N, C-alpha and C positions, 0 to 999 in steps of 0.2 A: 771843465765840469768835474764834480766829485761824485764818486759812486754812491756815497751816502745820500746825495740829493735824490737819487732814484728811489731809495728806500723811504725817504721822507714823502715823496710824491705818492707812492703806492699806499703808504699808511694813511695819508689824508684822503686819498681817493676812496679807500675802503671805509674809513670812519665817517667821512663827510662832516667832521667836527675838529676844529683846530686844537681844542683842549684835550680831547681824547687821543688824537694823533700824537700830540706832544708828549702825553703820558706814555704812550706805547714806545716812543722813540727816546724816552728818558732825557727830555730837555724841556725848557720853558716854552710857553706858547710864543712869546716874541722871537725866540731863537728859531723856532720852526718856521715862523712867518718869514723871517729874513732869508732862510735857506730856500724856501719855496720861491720867493722873489728872485733869488739868484738863479735858480733853475729856469724860471720863466724868462729872465734876461738872456740866458744862454740859448734857450729855444727860440726866443724872439717873438713870443706870443703869450698872452695870458692863458694859463692852464685851468684856472678855477674861477668860477663866478662867486664872488664874495658878497654879493648884494642880497642873497637869500640864505635862509637857514632851513635845512642843512646845506652846507657848502656843496656846490655841484661842479662837475667838470664842464668846461667850455667845449666847443666843437674841436678846438685844437687839443684840449686835454683828452678827449675821447680818442682822437687819432694817436696821440702819444702813448696812451695807457698800455696797449698790447705790446708795443715795442719796448717799453720800460720793463714790463713783466718778463718778456722773453730774454732781454739782455741780462737781467739779474739772474734768471734761472740758469742760463748758459754759463755765466761767469762762476756761479757757485758750484755748478756741476763740474766744470773744468777744474776748479780748485780742489774739489774732493778727489777727482781722478788723479791729479798731480800728487796729492798727499798719499793716496793709496800706492802709487808707484814708488814713492819715497818711504813707504812703510809707516807713515805717521797716523793714518786714520782708517786704513782699510778694514781693520777688525772691529771697529766701533759701529754699533747699530744706533742710528739716530731716529728717535721717535718724537712726534708731536702728538699730544692728547689733550682733550678738553679737561677742564678742572675736575668735573665730577667723576669721569672715568679714571683720571690719574690717581684719585684717592680710593676708588672702590674696585673697579674691574681690573685695571692694568696690573697691579702687583700680583694678584693671584693667577691671572691669565699667563703672565710671563713666567711665574714660578712653575706652572703646570707644563710649560714648554721646556723649561730648563731641566725638568725631571727626566726628560728623554735624552739629555746630554747638553753640556755647556755650549754656548755660542759666543763667548767673548763679552767685551764691555758694552754697556748700554748708556746712552745719553737721552734724557727725556726733557722736552720742552712742554710745559703745561700752561695753557692759556685759553681764551675764548675760541670758539670755532672759527670766527672771522680771522683772528690772528694766526691760528694754526694753519688755516688754508693758505694764508699769505706765506707762511714759512715753507709750506710744500711747493707753492708756485715758484718760490725763489730758489728751490733746491737745497734749502738748509736742513731739511729732514728727509729721510728715506721713506718713512711710514707715518701715516696719520690714523689715529684711533678716535672714532667719534660715534655719537648716536646719529642714526639716519631714519628717514621714513620714505618709502617708495614714492609718495606723492609730493615730496618736497626736495627737489634737486639742489645740490650744493654747487660750489664753484669748481670742483674737481671733475670736469666732464670726461666722458669716455674717449674723447679724442686724444687726451694726454695722460689719463690715469685709469687704473683698474682697481677693483676692490674685492674683498672677500668677507663674507659673513662669519664673524667669530663669536657672536653671542646675541642674546636678546634681553630686552628690558621693557619697562612700560612706565608711563607717566600716570600717577594717581592724583586726583584732586583731594587734598587733605586740609585739615583744620585742627587746631587745638580743641580738646574736648571741654564740655561744660555740662556737669551733672549727668555724665554718662552718654551724652549725645554730642555731635559736632557743634561747636560754637557757631559755625556758619554752615548751614545745610543748603546745598544748591537746589535740591529737588523740591524743597518746601519754602524757598525764599519768597518773601512778600515785598521786599524792597531791595535796594542796591546792596550788593555784597562786596566788601573790600577785597581786592584782588592783589596778590603779590606776583608781579609779572616779570618775565624776562625781557631784556632789551634787544635791539636789532643785532648786536654783536654775537648773541647766543644762538647756537644751533638749535637748542631746545626751544628758544623763543620762536624761531622760524616754524618749527613743527607745531607748537601750540597755536600759533596765529592762524595756521592753515587747517586746523582740525575742525571738522564740521560740528562736533559737539560744543566746541568753544565758540565758534561763530554763532551758533544758535542761541547761546547763553550770553552773548556779548552785551545785550541791553540791560542785563541785571548784574553785570560785573563792573565794579568801579576801581580801576587801577589806582592804588595809593602809593606804590613803591615799585621801582624797576631796578634790575641788576642782571648782569650776565652770569652771575654765580648762583648755582643751585644751593650752595651751602649758606649763602646770605639769606635767600628766600626761606630756607628751612629754619634758620634761626628766628626769623620774624614770625613764621607760622607757629613755632613753639611758644612764642610769647603771646599768641592769640591775636595777632595783628590782622589776619585775613586768611583767605584760601590761596593755596599755591598748587600747581601741577608739578610734582616732584618725582624724580626717578625712584622706582622701588629699590634699586641698588643703594640709594643714598639713605632711604628712610626705613628700611626693613626692620632695624632694631627699634626705632621709634614706634612703629606700629605694634610690635610685640610687647613693648613696655606700656603702650596705651597713652603715650604723651602726644601722639598724633593719631587722628582717626580719619577714616574716609569722610569726605564731605558730600559724597554721592555714590551711587552704585557702580558696578563694574562697567556698565554701558557708557560711563563718562571717562573710562580709561583710554589712553592713547598708546597703542603698541609701538615699540621701537626696535630697530635693528642696531646692533653694534658692529661696525664695519672697520676693516683695516684697509687703507688706501695706499697705493704706491704708484710711482710714475711708470709709464710704459717704457721709458728710456732705460737702458742697461744700468744697473746699480753696481756697487762694489761686490766683490766675490762673497764677502760675509753676508751682505744683504740678500743676494740672490740665493745663497744656501738657506738662509732663514725663511725666505718665501717658499722655497721648495719643501722645507720641513713642514711649514704651515699647510701647504696643499696636500701633504700626505695624510693629514687629519681628516676624519669624516666631516662632511658638511653639517653645520648646525641645523637642527630641525626646528 
């Protein structure tokens, strides 16, 4: 068995789609399918039910999943420990962050921490929340920066991970303007409103889907486009294609310039936390010192 087969298995288990999993693994769909078959041959049982869409784990797959997760996490953690002993990676801080926070919050937040003193090299992986969670579960990053909502738990549970509040944000329903008013106004809608939505890989998508205000309005929202990238939904909203719930951190300047406007009042906003996650397991000396420095800051109110 090859270690990469486990990564293939976890990518497909998380995406439930061969095409998207192949894209994440930087290979063609037929190549991914062959590697999954090879893993199933090694296990001796089918791991995926391919007769339905989205693809689902079989009972054998559900049994195998936590073992694959744990095996990869332990192997990557051991690799980093060995590199630290050898002096190759101990001083590098490895972050995973969602796309929107990588472009907006992360640079200024990191700079504010650096003002108190340098802390060495930084490596950033920017992706969807689903992919970033997988990176953390596999031990390939020490920290994850992402949007959160108390009512929408993620995959990094308190049995293995802890988190700290480092900022706040909010999702606003916005639209391109037309004659000084929103092109699509949620509160006065008389028919279906085109909605630019997040897909299941997006952490913001999980939060929007669970928000009571969105659930109540679902009957008048007509999804016409989905993506895990807030930047893509922003671009389409600017073109007047529909309403999107976008982070204030992403669209602050658009609102000031008037190229995007609120599609509804503040009661339609969704409050967000920005949290930094880390494993409960011991990290490198540099990572532990960074976490201690972070905990010296006052809690975000």
